[in-house]
C-alpha positions as CSV (number, residue, x, y, z in Angstrom):
1,M,107.5,173.8,124.1
2,W,104.5,172.9,126.3
3,K,103.5,170.1,123.8
4,F,107.1,168.8,123.9
5,I,107.1,168.8,127.7
6,K,103.8,167.0,127.8
7,K,105.1,164.3,125.5
8,I,108.2,163.8,127.7
9,L,106.0,163.5,130.8
10,L,103.7,161.1,129.0
11,W,106.6,158.8,128.0
12,L,108.1,159.1,131.5
13,F,104.8,158.0,132.9
14,I,104.5,155.1,130.5
15,G,108.1,154.1,131.1
16,Q,107.8,154.0,134.9
17,M,104.5,152.2,134.7
18,G,106.0,149.6,132.4
19,Y,109.0,149.2,134.8
20,I,106.8,148.6,137.8
21,I,104.9,145.9,135.9
22,I,108.1,144.3,134.7
23,C,109.5,144.2,138.2
24,K,106.4,142.2,139.3
25,W,108.1,139.2,137.6
26,I,111.7,140.2,136.8
27,D,114.3,141.3,139.4
28,P,115.5,144.9,139.0
29,P,118.8,144.9,137.0
30,I,120.3,147.7,139.0
31,T,119.2,150.4,141.5
32,I,120.3,153.9,142.1
33,T,121.7,153.0,145.6
34,Q,123.7,150.1,144.1
35,I,125.2,152.5,141.4
36,V,126.1,155.0,144.1
37,N,127.8,152.3,146.2
38,V,129.9,151.2,143.2
39,F,131.1,154.8,142.4
40,S,131.7,155.4,146.2
41,G,134.2,152.5,146.2
42,Y,132.1,150.0,148.2
43,G,131.7,147.7,145.2
44,L,128.6,145.5,144.6
45,Q,127.9,142.1,146.1
46,R,124.4,140.7,145.4
47,D,122.8,137.4,144.5
48,Y,119.1,137.6,143.8
49,I,117.1,134.5,144.9
50,N,113.5,133.6,144.7
51,Y,111.0,133.7,147.6
52,N,111.1,130.0,148.3
53,E,114.9,130.1,148.7
54,M,114.9,132.8,151.3
55,G,113.9,130.7,154.3
56,R,111.5,131.3,157.1
57,N,113.9,133.0,159.6
58,C,115.0,135.9,157.4
59,K,111.4,136.8,156.4
60,L,110.3,136.7,160.0
61,A,113.3,138.7,161.2
62,V,112.8,141.6,158.8
63,M,109.1,141.8,159.6
64,A,109.8,141.7,163.3
65,S,112.5,144.4,163.0
66,E,111.1,146.7,160.3
67,D,107.3,146.3,159.9
68,Q,105.3,144.0,162.1
69,Q,102.0,145.2,160.5
70,F,103.3,144.4,157.0
71,P,100.7,141.7,156.1
72,D,97.8,143.9,157.2
73,H,98.4,147.5,155.9
74,D,98.1,148.9,152.4
75,G,101.6,150.2,152.3
76,F,101.4,152.8,155.1
77,D,101.3,152.2,158.8
78,I,99.2,155.3,159.9
79,K,99.6,154.5,163.6
80,A,103.3,154.3,163.3
81,I,103.4,157.5,161.3
82,K,101.4,159.4,164.0
83,K,103.7,158.1,166.7
84,A,106.8,159.1,164.8
85,I,105.4,162.6,164.2
86,K,104.7,163.0,167.9
87,Y,108.1,161.7,168.9
88,N,109.9,163.9,166.4
89,N,108.0,167.0,167.6
90,N,109.0,166.2,171.2
91,H,112.6,165.4,170.3
92,P,113.8,168.0,167.8
93,N,117.4,166.7,167.9
94,K,116.3,163.1,167.1
95,T,114.4,161.6,164.2
96,R,112.3,158.4,164.3
97,G,111.1,157.0,161.0
98,A,107.9,155.0,160.3
99,S,108.6,153.5,156.9
100,T,107.0,150.2,156.1
101,I,108.7,147.4,154.2
102,S,106.6,148.5,151.2
103,Q,107.8,152.1,151.4
104,Q,111.4,150.9,151.7
105,T,111.0,148.6,148.8
106,A,109.7,151.4,146.6
107,K,112.5,153.6,147.7
108,N,115.2,151.0,147.2
109,I,114.1,149.9,143.7
110,F,112.8,153.1,142.1
111,L,114.4,156.0,144.0
112,W,117.4,157.1,146.0
113,Q,118.4,157.3,149.6
114,H,118.0,160.2,152.0
115,G,115.1,162.6,152.2
116,G,113.6,165.6,150.5
117,F,110.0,166.4,149.7
118,L,110.4,165.3,146.1
119,R,111.6,161.8,147.0
120,K,109.1,161.4,149.8
121,G,106.3,162.3,147.4
122,L,107.5,159.9,144.7
123,E,107.9,157.2,147.5
124,V,104.2,157.6,148.3
125,Y,103.3,157.1,144.7
126,F,105.5,154.1,144.1
127,T,104.4,152.5,147.4
128,F,100.8,152.8,146.3
129,M,101.5,151.3,142.9
130,I,103.4,148.2,144.1
131,E,100.8,147.6,146.8
132,L,98.2,147.7,144.0
133,L,100.1,145.7,141.4
134,W,102.3,143.3,143.3
135,S,101.5,140.7,146.0
136,K,102.8,141.0,149.5
137,E,105.1,138.0,148.8
138,R,106.6,139.9,145.8
139,I,107.1,143.0,147.8
140,L,108.9,141.1,150.6
141,E,110.9,139.1,148.1
142,N,112.1,142.3,146.3
143,Y,112.9,143.9,149.7
144,L,115.0,141.0,150.8
145,N,116.8,141.0,147.4
146,V,117.7,144.7,147.1
147,A,118.0,146.1,150.6
148,E,121.5,147.2,151.6
149,M,122.9,144.9,154.3
150,G,126.5,146.0,154.6
151,K,129.0,148.0,152.7
152,G,128.4,147.1,149.1
153,I,126.3,144.1,150.2
154,F,122.7,143.9,148.8
155,G,120.2,141.3,149.5
156,I,119.8,138.5,152.1
157,Q,121.7,135.9,150.0
158,A,124.8,138.0,149.6
159,A,124.7,139.0,153.3
160,S,124.2,135.4,154.4
161,R,127.2,134.3,152.4
162,A,129.4,137.2,153.4
163,Y,128.7,137.0,157.1
164,F,127.9,133.3,157.8
165,H,129.1,131.5,154.7
166,K,125.8,129.8,154.0
167,D,122.7,130.2,151.9
168,A,119.9,132.4,153.2
169,Q,117.5,129.6,153.7
170,Y,119.8,128.0,156.3
171,L,120.2,131.1,158.5
172,T,119.5,130.5,162.2
173,R,117.1,132.8,164.0
174,K,120.0,134.6,165.6
175,E,121.9,135.1,162.4
176,A,118.8,136.4,160.6
177,A,118.1,138.8,163.5
178,M,121.7,140.1,163.3
179,I,121.3,140.9,159.6
180,A,117.9,142.5,160.2
181,A,119.4,144.6,163.0
182,C,121.8,146.3,160.6
183,L,119.1,147.5,158.3
184,P,118.5,151.1,159.7
185,N,122.1,152.0,158.8
186,P,124.1,149.0,157.3
187,K,127.3,150.9,156.8
188,K,127.4,152.0,160.5
189,F,125.6,149.0,162.2
190,T,127.9,146.2,161.1
191,V,127.3,142.5,161.4
192,A,130.9,141.5,161.0
193,P,132.5,142.7,163.2
194,V,129.4,142.9,165.4
195,S,128.6,146.6,166.3
196,K,127.3,147.5,169.7
197,Y,123.9,148.3,168.1
198,V,123.6,145.0,166.3
199,A,124.6,143.1,169.5
200,F,122.0,145.1,171.5
201,R,119.2,145.0,168.9
202,A,119.4,141.4,167.7
203,P,118.1,139.7,170.9
204,R,115.1,142.1,170.9
205,I,114.3,141.2,167.3
206,M,114.5,137.5,168.2
207,N,112.0,138.2,171.0
208,Q,109.6,139.9,168.5
209,M,110.0,137.0,166.1
210,S,108.7,134.7,168.8
211,N,105.8,137.1,169.5
212,L,104.8,137.2,165.8
213,E,104.9,133.5,165.2
214,G,101.4,132.0,165.2
215,D,99.8,135.0,163.7
216,A,97.8,133.7,160.7
217,D,98.7,136.5,158.4
218,I,102.4,136.4,159.3
219,E,102.5,132.6,159.0
220,A,100.9,132.8,155.5
221,L,103.9,134.9,154.4
222,L,106.5,132.5,155.9
223,K,105.5,129.5,153.8
C-alpha cells in the first residue's frame, strides 16, 4: 500500500510540475474557479490575449490596486504580510489580506478560492514555483487573463468588452481603474452598474497609477 501511495504522489508531483512548465507558454485551458462559476449558473466569458495586446493602463491599474511591489519582490510582500497580521490582530471582526499578484495568479490557475491551511500551503508552493520558472511578464499576463472580473467574466479582455465594448488595449485610465477596483470581490463590487465601492476606489487607484509611473521597474513591465 505504501509503495502504491508513493507512486501516486510521484506521478502527482511530475504532473503538476509539467503543468507549471506548460503554462509558462500555453494559457491554462480551464481553472477550478471557472468550473465552479459554470456550475453555479454564472456562465463563462473569457478571451485570452497576449501580453502586448493588454495595453499599458490595465497593467498599471492592477499593480496600483493589488501589488505595487510586484516588480521587486520574489512572490511575497513580507512588509505587507506583517501589516496585515498586525491589523487583523487589532481588528478581530475584520480581515485584511496581503496577497501579491504572484500569489493570486498561483491560486487562480492551480487552486481554488477561499481559505484553509491546505490551500494556503499549496499557494506558497505554487507561488514559489512560478516565480522561479516564469518571468514577471508571464505572471502578470496570466493574472490578467484568468482573474475573475465580474459574474462569470474572466480576464481583462472579456471584462473590457463586457463593460466598455472595446479591446483591453484601448481602455482609458479610468476604465482600467474601475475594473481593477472590482478585483477584491468581483461578484459584489460590480463595474456595471457601478457599485459604491468601485466608485469610491477607482479614483484612488488612478492616483496610485500616477504615483507609480516613472518607476524604472514598473515602466519595464508596461512596455
